[in-house]
N, C-alpha and C positions, 0 to 999 in steps of 0.2 A: 492657510492659502487664501489668497483674497482671490476671486472670482468677480468680475463684472456681472451687477445680478440681472437674472433673467424671471421667466416665468416661466412653470410648466403646467398646465391647464389638462384634467383627467373629466372636470365637470363637466361634458358636452365631447365636442370632437377633443380628440389628445394631439395636443401642440406643445411649442415650445418659442417664446417669444422675447427674445432680445432685443439691445437696443436699437436696431436696425430692422425691426419687425420681425414677422413669423419665420423661423428659422427652419429652411427645408428640411423635413425628415423623410418621405418618401412612402412606398407604398403600406399597407396596413402592418405586414411583417415587422420592419422596424418599429411602427407607430406600439406595436403592441410589446416586441421588447422594451422600448419604453417604458408602459405602460406599467412593466414585469418591474423595471425597476425603478417608479417610481412608488412602487409599494413596499420594496424594501429599500426606499434612501438613506443613502449613507451608509449599508450594509452589504458588501459582495453579494452575488448572485449569480452560482456554478449555471457554467455553461451549460451541462444540464437539463436545469430548472429553467431555462430558456427552450432549449431544446421541447421539454414539455409543454412547455408554455403554447409552442408556438404548433404544434401538433398532435396534444393533445394525447398521448402514449403510444403514439403509433408514428413518429421520427423517419424520418426518408435514411437512405446511406448516407449521402453530403450533407443531414442536419447541421454536423459541430461545424461542417465551413462556412456552413449557410451562412448559420449563426455568427460567427467570425466576422464573413463581411457586411453582414450587415452591422453590425456592431460595431463594425472600422466608420463605414458612414457617419454612423451616431457623431462618435466619437470627432470626427472630424469636421463636422457641424456644429457641434457644442460645445466643442474645447475650441473653435475658432470664433463662437457666439457670447462666450465667457472668456474667451482674451487670459485663458487659464484649462487648468487638468479637472473640465469638470468631468469626465469618462473616460478611468481608468483600465483597463484590464491586472489583472493579478493572476496568482496559482490558486486563489478563493474561489475569484468570478471577477464579475464585471463588476463594477464600484461606480455607482453617480452620487455626486455630493449636490445638495440641495440645502443649500442655508433657509436660514432662518424669513420665513414670509412669501417665500419663492411657490411654494405647491397649492395650489386652492384647494383640494380635499385638505389638504393637514390645516391649511385658515381657514376653512369652511369651522370643522369639529374646537378650532380653538375658541373660531368667532361663538359660536352654539354655546360653546359651554359656562362663554364669559356671560353671553346673553340669559342661560338662566340661572347661574350664578346674580346675576341683577333682577331677576324675576324671584326669586327664592328671598335675595333681601328688600322685596317689595318697591326696588328702584324700576316702575315697569316703562319712563320713558327712553331708559336706558338698556332694560334690553330689550322692547321696541327697535334699538336702532341697531345693535348689536346684530340681534336674527337679520333684520331686511339687509343689513349689510352683507351677513354670511349667504343667504338664499339668492341674492343679486349676483351671488358666481357663480350660480347654473348658467349653462348655457345648450343646455339637451339634457339624454341621460349621464349617466355617468362610463365613460370608455368610448363614448356612441361610433358608431361602426366599425369597431373590432370583435371576430369572433370569439367570444368569451372560455375561455379555460373557467376548470372549476373557480378557482382561486380570482378572477376578474369578476364572475359572474357573483360569489360571494361578498368581496367586496362592493362593487355598481349595490347589491344590493342591501345591503349594509347602507348606504351612501345614503341611497333611494330612503330608505327606511329614517333612518338619519332628516332629511331632509322634510318628510312630512312632519315628523314627530317635531322640527325644528317650525315651522309653520303653524302648525296645531298650538306652541309656543308663542310664536309671534300673533297670533290671531287673540289666544287671551290675555298679551299686554296689551292689547288693542281696542279690546272690550276695555282692561280695566279703567285706560283711558279718558271711556267712553267715545271713542270710535265706532259705532256699531253700523254709524251708515256706509263709512266708506266699506267696509269690512263682505254686506252681507254680500256685496256682487261674485268678488274673490272666494269665497264660501261657499257659494253655487257651482262655481267652477270646480273647489277643489271635489265636493261632494258626487258630484258628477260622474270627476275623473278618477274614485276613490270612493266605491259607495258601500267596502264594508269596513269602513272605519267610523267606527260610532264616535271617538272623540269630536271628529268632524262634524257629525249631524248636532251633537251638543252642543258647539260652539254656532253652530249655523242657526238653530231655531233660538239661540239666549239673542242672535244679535237682533234678528226678525224678531225676538218680545219687545226689546228695547228700543227696535223702529216704530209702535206702537201697530205691529202687525201679526198679534197672538192667531191671527188664523191662517196666515204662512206657515210659521212654526209647526201650526197644526198639522198640518198637511204634509211639511219637510219628517211630520215626525211616520204619518202615514207611508209617507216614501218610502223614509228610512225601513220598516218595522216590516216589508212588501217584499225589500230590494235582503234583506238579511233571514227572511223563512223560505223565500227565493231562491238562492243561492249558499243557503249553509242550512236553513230546517232549524232555524233558528228565532227566538225570542229575542230582544233587544235586553241591553244589560242593562242592571241596576240602576247607572247614572246614567242611560237615557231617558229608563224609564223613569226616573226623579221628576228629569226637570219635562218630560211631559206633562204629569203631577202638576208640574207647579206650575207652570202654563192655563194646563183647565183652574187652576184654582188663584190666577193671579197671583202668585207666592215669589215671581221671578223681580227681581230689583232693575225698576227702570233707567237707573242714572250708572253712574261709573262705578268706582270700586274695584274689587279684587273679582276675578270670574269667579263664576260659579266649580269652572273647571278647574281644579292645579293641575301645572305642567303636568304634560304625560310623560313617562320614562319611556329613554329609543332606546331602541333593540341594540341601535350598534352590535356590537360582535357579538351577543347573545344568541344560543345557549354555544359556552366554552366546557371541552372537558382538557384540562392538563394531565390528566393521571395516565400513571404511568404505565404496560403490557400488564394485563393480566398471567396472572401463573399461572403454564397451560395444569404443571404438575400439583396445583395446590389442593392439600387433604386436612378434615376435621375441621374444627373448629368452628363447626356449627349453633351450641349454645354461646359464642361468647358472640358471631357474627350477630346472633336470634337481638341478644341480650342491648348492644350497642346500638340495633338497625331499631330499637325499639327507642329509647333514648333520645338517639338524635332526632328520629320524627319531630317534628314541628307542631305543638300542641296551642291549642286558643281556649282561652277563655273571654268571654261574652264577645266570639266574634274576635277577639287580638292575642295576637299572637306575644306567650310568656319572654324572658328574655330567651337569648339562643342558646341552646344543647349542645354541651362542649360534654366531648368522651376525649380519655386520655388514656391510650392504650400502653403499655409497659409491664417493662419484663426484663431478662439478659438480652446482652447481645449475641444476636443468632438467633436468638428462638423466635424469629418470623415475625416479629412487630409492624414492618412496611409491609412487609407480604399480606398480614390481615389485613392491613388498615385498605392497600390497595384492593383487595378483594372486595371489603366492606365497602368502597366509594362506590364499585363498579357496579354493586346491585342496587345504590339507594339513587342512580341516576336516575329514577322515575317519579322518587320523593323529593330531587333537590331541580329538577326539569330546566331551571334558567342553568346550570355550571356545576363543572368541580375547578377547586382551582388548588392545586398544588406546586406548593414550596420548600425548600428544605432550609430553615436558618441558620444551619448549623454550621460544618463543613471539618474537613482533614487537619491535624495536626492545632487544633484550638482553634482554629479561626474560626470568628464569627461572625456573619454577615452583618452590619446594624440594621436594623427596621428601616431605619432610613431608606439603604438598598434592595430591602427585601416588600417594602411596599412602592417603592417606584415599578420594579418589576410586575406584584401584580398588579397595578393601574394601568402600565403600559398594557398588559396582557388583556385586560379588558375595555380595551380603545379609544383610553386617555392619550392626547397628544405629549412630547414630552417637553415642550414648552407649555404645555397646561400646570404640569406637577410641581405641588407646592415647592419652598425650600425644604423646612422645618416637617421634623419625627411629625406634629402635632395636627399638623394642616391638613400633609400626606394624613393620615388617619382618619381627617375627618370626612377630608377626600371617598376614601376606599367605603367607608360606614354609610356615605350618602348614596356614591352607584350603588353597592349591594340592595339599599333599600327599598322596601317593596318587593326583593327574588326572591330567589328560593335558590338558594346557591351553600354549596358545602366546599367548606375551605378547611383543605389539609395539610396540615404544618409536621414532617415529617422527622422527624431524628430531632426535635430539642433540645434542646441541655436544661433552658431555665425556664421561669414565666415570664420573664423581664423581656423573652423575646417573644411572647406569646403576647400578650398585653395589646399592643397597636396594630396587630394585626387581628383581633373580633372584629368581627360585624356588630350595628348595632338592632340588627333588627332581627325578631324572631323567627322570622320564614327562612332565615340560613339556620346550617348545622357549622359545628366547627370539632375536627377528627384529629387528634394527635397525639404521636408515637414520641417516644422519651427513654431514656435508662434511667433517667433520675422519673421517682416518684412527687410528681410538682401537685402538692397536694395545698400547696397557697394558692391556686387560682379558684378564686371562689364560684360556685354553683358546678363546677366541673364534676365529671363522676370518673373514676380511676377506677380502675378493669384491668386485672393482670393476663400477661398472657402466658398461659404454663407450657408446657412442654408437651409434646405429642405420647396421647398414649398408645401402647401397645398396637394395637391394631392401623391406628393409623400409620403409625413409624412404618412398621410391616408395607402397608401401599403405598408411599412415599418411594423405598426403596423396590420395590416392586417397578414402578413408574421410572426411576434412575435408570438399574442397571437391570431388568426383568425379571420378571415373574419365575420363571424357570429355573434360574439360581440358587434363590428361596428355599422352591417346591420341595429340591431334592431333599436339601438338609435343613427341618425344620428345627433340630436343636443348636446346631450352628446358628441360625438363625436368629433362636431365643437370646441366645447371650451377645449376640452381635448389635441386637436391639436396646438389651440391659447395659451393655459396653456403653451406649448412644447416649444412655437416661431420655430417652423421646427428644432431643435438643435437635433441633430441624437441621441448624449448620453440622453437626456431628453426624447426622443422618446423610446428609449431603453429601459432607468429605465420603464418610462409607462406603455411598453409593457409586461415588463417582471415581475411588478406588478401585474398587471390586468391576466397576466394566472399562477401565483403563486398563485392568490385568483379568480377561477374560481367558485369560489358562488356570488362578489360583480358585479354591473351594473359597466357600464362602467364611470355615474355619479358621483361614489363615486371616482373616481380618477378625477375624472374633477371637482368636490367641493374644494378639498383640491388644486390642480395644479391654482385654481384662484386667489387665494390669495398669492402677488408676492412675501411674505416674506419667504413662500416656495417654491419658485420657482430655478432656473440655473436665474444666475446672466445673465444681460443682457452682447448681444457680445463685443469684447475691441480685440485689435489687442496690441501686445504686451506681454514683458515677465510677466506681471502682469495678464494676464491672465488666469491662468494657477490658481494663488489663486484666481482669483473674482468670474471665473465658481464654482471652489470647496469651496469656502468662501457662498454662495450663500445658497449650504446647510449645512455647515456645523454652521452657525450662525443663520440657521433659528431652528437648534437644544435646546432641554431642556438643561438648564446648567447640569446636570448631564451624558444626552446622550453626549454632547459635551466633557465631561471632559473624557469622553470613548474613545474616538472618538483617542483627541489627546494623552493618553494613549498605545492605542494598536500603536501608532505610535511610541513605545519607543521600539516591539520585535524586538526580533534580527532579526525575519522571517516574509513574507504577511501570514503564518499559526499563527491561531488561537486556540490553547487548548480549551477546555471548561475552564476548569477552569482559566484559566489566568485571563481574565475579573475581574474576583472576585477578588484575589489575585492583581492584579494592584489600586485597587480601597479602600481594607481596609487597613483601617490605624492602625489598630490595631493585624495586621501578625507579631508575632514574630517570635527572628530566633534562630534555634539552635546555640550552642554554636559550634566552629570547632571541627571535629572528629580530632582525630590522623589516618592517613590515610592508618596505617597496623590492626588499630581497624577492628572486624567485624560489619558488616553496622550493624544500629540501625532499626529495626523493630517498623515500619510508618503505624498507621493503615490509612484509605482513612480520618474517620472525623476529622484526628488531624492537617488535611490540613484545607488551606479557601476553601470551595465548594464555586459554585453558590446557587442565592435564585431567592424567584420571582422579588425581585425588580431586579436583574443585568439582568436575562431571559427578563422582559419590557424594559429594556435599549436597549440588543442587537437586540430586535425586531425590534426596533426604527430604528436601523442603518441600522438592515436588509429590511428595509420596502425602507428607502434613499437609496440605493443601493449602500451606505455605504462599508457596508461588507456584502460579502451572505454563505450564508448556502452551504460551501464548501464539506461536506460528513462528513460520522459516525465514530466515532475509534470502534476498538473490544465491546470495551463495552456498545457499542448503543450512546452512545451522540454525539451533536454534535460538528462540527471542523468552525473554519470558518477561509475564507478567504478577507485579504487587498489586493486591489490592488495595487501593486507598486508607483503608483506616486500619491493615495489614502492617504498612508502611509505616504509620503513625505513632502504633504501638513501638515499631519499630525502632524510629527516626529515637523516642523517647528511651528506649532502652541504651540508644547510642549513648544517648547525652547523660546518662547513669552509669555506663560501666566503662565509659572508650573518656579516656583525656579528651581538652583540647586542642588537644597538638595533633594527637590523633587522628582522631576525625580530620579534622583539616589537611596530613597527612595523604588521607584514604581519599578523599576528595580529590584533592590534589594527583593522585596517580591516575582518578578517572579522567581528568582534565585530561590529561597529559597522553593517557591512551585517546582520546577522541583527537588531540591536533598528532597527531603520529598518522595516525589513521587518517586526516584529512589530508593532511601535506603531503604521504604518497599518495592518494587518489589526484587532488588537484596537481599533482607534480606529473600525473602520467597524462591530463587534461586535455594536454596539447601535444600529442604524440596521436600517430595513429591505431584504432585500433585499443581504444578507450571504452569499450562500450558497459564494461563492466565497473569502471569507476566511474561512469555516470549512472549507471541503476544503483551504484549505491548509494552515490551523496544523494540522488531522489528521493530513493526508500527513504535514507533517514534525514532526511530535511527539516523538518519538522522537526525531531530530538535535536539536532544540532542548533537549530534558533532558540528550544529552551534552555540548552547547557550553556549559550554563551548569556544567555539574561538570568541565568541560575547564576554562573560564576557571575556576571558584574554584581550582581543583587549580595551576592551570599560572599565579599570582600577578597573576593580571587581576581583582583582587578588585574593582572597583569598576563593571566591566563586567560581570561576573557580576550582580552588587547591579540594576544596570541592569534585565538585561537577565529577569532574576526578573523584577523591579517588572512589567517590560512584561505578563509571563506570570500576575501575579498575579488578573486578574481573568477573563484565559480560562479558567483553571484554576475558578476561581470557577463561572461561567457555563459550561463542557463536560462540571465533573463530573472532573476531571482529579486524583481528590482523591492519589494516590499518586503520582502525578509531580510535583508541589506539595508534596508532603513532604519530597519526594528533594531536589530542586533549594535548600527553602528551607535545609534541615541543610548540602547543601552551601556552602551562601551562609554562613550563620550561621559554620561550622567557619575558613574563610575569614577573614570579619570579626572572629573570635575573634583568630585568629592574628599580625594586621594590628592589634589592638588599637582598629578606630574603631566606635566606640558609636552608630553610628548607622546603622552597615549591619548592626549587631547588632541594634538594636530595628527594623529595619524584619526586617531575617531573622525574629527571633522572632514579630512581626504577622504575619506569611506562617504560621509555623509553626501561630498562635493561629486563624487563621482557617481551616486547612486540619482543624486535631484538630475546631474547633466543627462545620463541616461535616459532618465522620463522627462528630458525637455524643460525641466524650470531651469535657465543658464542664467536668470539673475543671483536666484538661490545659493546655483553650485557658484556660482564667482564668488560670494560671499565666503562660506566657507573656506573655498581653496584659499581668498586674500588670508583670511586670518591662520589657518596650518600651515602656508607658505612662512608667513610674519613668522611665528613660532617655531618652525623648524629650523631658519634662516638663527634668529638670536641663540637659541641653543645648541650651536655648531652642527648639528644634525643631517651633513650635505646631502648623505646618500636619500635620506627622507627628505628632503627638500629637493631635490633635481627629480626623484620620482614623481611629485605634486607638482612640480613646472610643467611634466611630461604628460599626463594626466589632463589640468589646466586648457596648455595648448591643445589638446584632442577638443577639447568642451568649446572653448571659444574661437577655433580657428576660422566656422564659416559663419559666426554670427555676429559678423561685422567688426571683429578683433586681431583680425590677420597678423596687422605687426608687433601686436601682445603675443601674439601666439611664438611665431618668431624668435620674439626675445626669449620668450620661456625656453622654448625648445632648443633653442642657443645657448642657452647658459648649461642645460641638463645635458647637452650632450659636452657639454667640456668637461664635467663634473663628473659623468660614472667613465668618458674617458682616463679622465685622472684616475680613479677610482681603480680600475680596471675590471668592471661590470661590465661584460660581452651583452648578457640579455639586455636591461637599460639601455647600452647602447644601442642598440639596433630597434629600440621603442621611443627609446629617445632622434635617431634619425628621423624615424619613420614619420615622427610626430612633424619634425623641423620641417622635412617635404613635403608635406601633408601643408603648412604650413604656409608655405610658397607655394602652393596651386590655389589658397584658396587668394592668396593676394596679387596671382594673374602673374606670377612669375616661374612658369611652366618652367624654363630650361635650368636656373638654378637647382628646381626642384627636381629634375632627372638627376643630375650629378651626385645631387645628396642622399637618392635615394639608390643609387648604382652605390653609392658605400654599404647605406644600411642593406642590398643584398648581398654585398660582399659577407658582411659579419653576420647572417641570417644564416647564409651558406655555412658559415664555422661552427656558428652555435648548433645547428642540425635539429632546429622546431620546427615541427608542420606547419604550425600557427602562426609563430612569430613568419615564418616565409610566405604562406599566404597571403600574410598581413602586407607584407612589402610589396611582393610581386602584386597585387591587386595599386598599390599604392602606384606602386612605378607602372604601368598600365595606363593610369588616370591620367599621369602628368605626357605619357607618352604618344597619348588619343590627344594630347590638346595639341604639341607638336606634330602631330601629321604623321605619327612613325608607327602606322598600321598593323602593319607585321607584324615588330617589335611587339604590342602592348598584345597582338592575337594570343602567342605565343607564351606573354607572362601569365595575362588568363586561363591560356590550356593547363599548364602548370596550376598557377591558386585552387580554380578548383576542383580539383579530385583531393587538393590537401584539408580545405576545407570541409570538403562531407567527408572525408578520410575520418577526421575528429569531431563529427558531427557540431560545427559552429554554424546551427543556420543565417545569423546575421550576417559573420562575415562572407555565407555562399551566397547569400540575396546583394550585399552588397558588389559582390563581384559581379552575379547580375545584371547589377546596372552599368556597371562597367562595359558588357558586353554589347548590355544595349545602346552605350554612348558610341560607340565603339564602329558598329555596324552602320546608326545614324550618319558619323560623321566620313565614312570609308568616300559617303558618295551623298550628299546634300542635295537631297530633294527629291533622289529615288526612292521610286515606291516601293521595289523590290528590296532595296536598304532596310525603309519603314514596316515593312510587312517581317522582316529577319525582324530588327529589333522589337517587335513587340511580343515575341515568345518570353524571351528570357525575363522581359518588364512585367509580363503578367504575373511569371514566378516570381521574382520578386516581391512585387507587391501582396501575393496569395500571403508570404510569409512572414512580411513585416504585420499586416493582416490581422496572425497570428497568435506575432509575437507581440503586438499592441507598441510596434516603434517607432513611433508618430514622425521622427527625423526622414524615417527612408520613407515610411508610406508617402512622405511630402515630396523626397527628389523623382521617388520614382511616378508619380502623379506629373510631374515637371517634363520627365523626358519621353513619357507617353505621351500627354502633350506635343511634345515636337513630334513623332511618333503619326500618329493622328493627322496631326499637321499636314508632314508630308507627303502623307495618302490621300490628300483631298479633302478627307473629313474634318469641316470648319465647326461642328457642334458637337462631336467629343473634344476636339484638341481644348472647342474654347471650358468644355466642363472640367477636365482634368487642371490646365492651366489656373480654372476658378482657385478650383480645390486646395492647389499645390501653393497658390499667393496666400489664402486662408493662413494655412498650415506654418508657411513660412513666418506670415504674420507673429500669428500665436507661439511660436518657435525661438522667435523672434531672431530671424537669419536673412538681413537687410541681403547682402549681396543675393542674395535666391531673390527672395521677391521682388526687384530690382528686375532681376533675367523672365520675371515671372509677368511682371507690370508691362516686358517691352513685350514679349510674347502678345501677350491682349492686345494689347497699341497696334499691331500687326491686322494689315489687310487680310489680312490672309483666314484666319480664324475668325 
């Protein structure tokens, strides 16, 4: 996305500067929001996070609405200055796009990193220049003038520490260049402001000595010693004492050359802790943890640390390696005070994270800017080692598969430690200590059961408890499964489960080492299942995610679930009743209960309809997929996946078909609940070769995305479908996906991009003879470009679509096309013609009987009638439209209707303050809706109409503010007709 270049400044008063100067950001709260967005630049920030930043855990009832209002103002200002979608809302939060070199605090970090690299290479001139440039970016304290939440305070503290450390390195570079005379005044000022930083005193004393002023250097030492004793009760450190001795002995060099003090390390984000939460019911392992702690404690020989201590915890899957490592790492936080890094280099289904990716994550987590991360693995590994040099950091590598994953991630400094967990015995790692994580003894196993299921259950039947412990063989996974099953069946005695586990065929397998351990452990449970349950377990491994909707198991196992023929993407969605879909029966429920009792899946939650939803752990799902690959033919696997995709398709079509009807609350709730799963399913279908089904499912979701403002998800799905269709060479599906991208882009205000997609899609549809598809594409293109200076093209496209859809007998399409033709005529200032066309559309909509289609036509007709002075008729049509919009919960449509209400009240009696006052109510409501939805076009139109209302009330200042805001938005959206209207209003002396 091309955005006009801006500067974002946080190293001082928070500012944004565009080509035309400073961007008006508003007061402290909008600036705080901008600061928060800058801290997470190019990453969505949830509204709740912004509320927390603004009100520090005590937000008012109106917090979310206030945040939307502040964010809307920022969006208007920043997007206008950037000539594009700089700040945009989405379901994951607000996303601020920041390009390379635009953010001063990132630029500062990058310049400092380059300066320090030059200093390490001995290039003192380049180092001084880079560091001076970095320091010149500061205009005051970071985030100056903002009430600092913890996150801002932490970042501001980090930056201030980095600033001081950068100055110290800058001074060291200049000393190395022999520029000590010029440094003394600056160093005196810095030591006065930061008298507890010993390195500043070292640099000052060195500079003073080299200037031939040893007396000044000794007086500086006396001041430093006094302030350290008075403030901290400490004597000067070794480095400062050594410089003092060198001055006394006249032992410091007088000329240039390397600084006596090596570049200080920047505190940055340190200390950092990435460890998972501790295990509340962790038991035992005391000898293991004590031995590992001893091996990991850094040791020194003649004051120098030995090679990095490394401990590998190995053992069976389910034996508790990760739990033990987490517990140990928390205990060692005092031993490694600079931080504890945690990473999982492995992954499910055999997917491995390359060391280059893992190193990038680690470097980012310790404060290295993304732009400063090298491209090759060896360079990243070297930078990681350099960042950990002279620090005491514990690196935890969880679930490692082989030594090739470990070597690039090892620190180079013996003050650090490495703790590894692995199913494999990694004997090829030099110097590593291999420790076996053994099963729990009976006492610890009993304690674990007590904590999970309650001690009273086990004290009442000690014999059954002993048999249960024997059956679990001390394996924590088995003990947790047993405890959970008992906790889930409080009416069952302990003997019930003890008797079941007495049969070895129903227990987890014996302990083994090596990669086969995962299969052996899970296979014991798997092979103990009845054939139908085993088949279900295998089938669940084929799902795109670990979440299992209530109906999916039945679809997987149903051999006779037919599928519908592909629908035209632009056709009305088919209404499908639930009983037409494959639903669970008692047999399927019994199978699922078997898997739940075996803890191979769990009942995760209840969906909005009160039906159970299951989840399979990723590790178990990976094993299930392996079993499916070995025991099911490719054709069978493909059929099972296809049935699930068809199940999604039927349900989405059924829900989408009801969205246009009143009382669709249940469908809306269901779609929102399943939203992330639907997006993942479309992407999975496209990725796994089910291109046609991916396209059908995305097609069924097109109108849902439009009606529910799922802009980001819409683009994700369309892009996935387009990529699959391109690989398959299916031009029809390519055209459909391009049409979806065009609609989504148009909805986000990216008219030029949308036009390119529309042009390509229409060209391909025409070439293929896909008349219906081409007609719908022309309709949507007409809507997108009508008020963006292309009214005649919009009219021509709409007219062609009207003719084509009438020939095809498509009533819904005809209503849509007639409405688009009427809207294009309105944009072309041909309201009389538009009125006649929209009356035809209204007749067709009445026959169609869909409330949303009817509301859209009524609202458009009211716009034409208002322009023609038919105010009573327009009011009647709006009175009908608004209840329809509210009945189907279509908030954008309702907001546009409210704009039309405001226009009508202004037009009925121009210049009358009473009419203007009456118009402000609906216009304000519309503005709030558009701000919440992030609908730029609606916000712009609302601002323009509010400007007219304020002008009629004689409030010139407010009117001008609204017109200026609308003008900027119209320019950003490339709406020239409305831009001219805004300019005319601003030229009016009345403003």
